[in-house]
C-alpha positions, 0 to 999 in steps of 0.5 A, spaced: 101 921 246 094 922 244 092 929 243 087 933 239 090 932 233 090 924 234 096 919 235 102 917 231 104 910 233 110 906 232 108 901 226 108 895 230 106 898 237 102 904 239 108 907 243 115 907 246 115 904 253 117 908 259 120 906 266 125 901 268 128 895 264 130 889 268 131 881 267 129 875 270 135 870 269 132 864 265 132 857 269 131 853 263 134 854 256 131 852 249 137 849 245 134 845 239 128 845 235 123 840 237 124 841 244 118 840 248 116 843 255 110 843 260 109 850 263 104 851 268 100 845 265 101 847 258 105 843 253 109 847 248 114 845 242 119 850 240 123 852 234 129 856 234 130 861 229 136 865 230 138 871 226 132 872 223 128 878 226 132 878 232 139 874 233 135 870 238 128 868 237 124 862 236 117 860 234 112 856 239 106 851 238 101 849 243 099 842 241 093 842 246 090 848 243 092 847 236 095 854 236 102 857 233 106 863 235 110 866 230 114 871 235 116 877 231 117 873 224 110 874 222 106 880 223 101 885 220 106 888 216 112 888 212 118 888 217 124 891 217 130 888 214 135 893 217 132 898 223 133 905 222 135 906 229 141 902 227 142 894 228 145 888 224 142 887 217 137 881 218 138 875 214 132 875 209 133 868 206 134 864 213 127 868 215 123 865 210 126 858 211 124 859 218 117 860 216 117 855 211 120 850 216 114 852 221 109 851 216 112 844 215 112 842 222 105 845 224 101 848 218 097 842 218 095 842 225 094 849 227 087 852 227 090 859 229 096 863 228 098 869 232 104 873 233 107 878 238 105 884 234 098 883 231 092 879 231 090 872 230 088 869 224 083 863 225 082 857 221 087 852 216 086 856 210 087 863 213 093 860 217 097 857 211 095 863 207 098 868 212 104 864 213 105 863 205 105 870 204 109 872 209 114 867 207 114 869 200 115 876 202 122 875 205 124 870 200 122 875 194 125 881 198 132 877 198 131 874 191 130 880 187 135 884 191 140 879 189 138 878 182 139 886 181 146 886 185 148 880 180 146 885 174 150 890 177 145 895 180 147 900 185 143 900 192 139 906 190 138 903 183 135 897 186 130 900 190 128 904 184 126 898 180 123 893 185 116 893 188 111 888 191 108 883 185 101 883 185 100 877 189 103 880 195 101 887 194 094 884 194 095 882 202 095 888 206 099 884 211 105 885 206 105 892 205 110 897 208 107 900 214 113 899 218 119 896 214 119 898 206 121 895 200 125 901 198 130 901 204 129 893 205 132 891 199 138 896 200 139 893 207 140 886 203 145 889 198 148 892 205 148 885 208 152 882 202 156 887 199 157 892 204 157 900 203 160 901 196 156 902 191 161 901 185 162 909 184 169 911 186 167 917 188 163 913 194 170 911 197 173 918 200 167 923 200 167 929 203 164 930 210 157 932 210 158 940 212 164 940 207 160 937 201 154 942 203 158 948 203 161 946 196 154 944 193 151 951 195 157 954 192 156 950 185 149 951 185 150 959 185 149 960 193 144 959 198 139 964 195 139 961 189 138 954 192 132 956 196 129 959 190 129 953 186 127 948 192 121 952 193 119 951 185 121 944 186 116 944 192 110 947 189 111 942 183 111 936 188 118 934 187 119 933 195 124 928 194 128 932 190 127 938 195 129 934 201 136 932 197 138 939 195 136 942 202 140 937 205 146 940 203 144 947 204 142 945 211 149 942 212 152 948 209 149 953 214 145 949 220 142 956 222 139 958 216 131 957 218 128 958 211 132 952 209 131 948 215 123 949 215 122 948 207 126 941 208 121 939 214 115 941 210 118 936 204 119 931 210 112 932 212 110 931 205 114 924 204 112 921 211 
């Protein structure tokens, strides 16, 4: 909600909806790409895009208006390949191919392209430029992740060694306001390789609370950790503070100083 401090939105939307959920059972099913319907006098052509942004998704084109809707496969930001709330990892390769197919079918006959989240893009040049960069964004995330996977990089090493190329960075619709390069490339790793990062210690780790107690003991006790974490915080190394205090908070969830300092680090990283 809005207050005197402003509003933090949800990336692709301005807030989380409230109220009850319902479903009106469909009477017509879209079963293939190229299927056409006339709804309330409006002609619509459909393209099926399963296993892209969602397990069941489609693009649709309004030929009488030369208008193309890309659903949620193209937005005003880099989308999530894996939602942080939890879901199956999305297929960035097919995602990019569906956008390419939409360009082949309708790119030259569209005067406007729009999406479920975001604003319209008007004119043939803007339409095709937008679709091209959105297509290339998801293909680039896929291909660069796979390149480093095949070179033996772990998920965190991949995320540390990949950033947007200049051609995509120049388009703010490709920036990570919702998804990010860092967690999207790790999602590509998860889709193809799974949880194992290649280090044997990852096969049977201690649970977080037990590992936390052992880390705290190894690092000289809670007071020592907090003192060093405070130094790192003042030095601006907020990522390290968050990682170290993860163990401290799991070791002793009642330690308010550790929890508050970790929260301060999270705010700086946000």
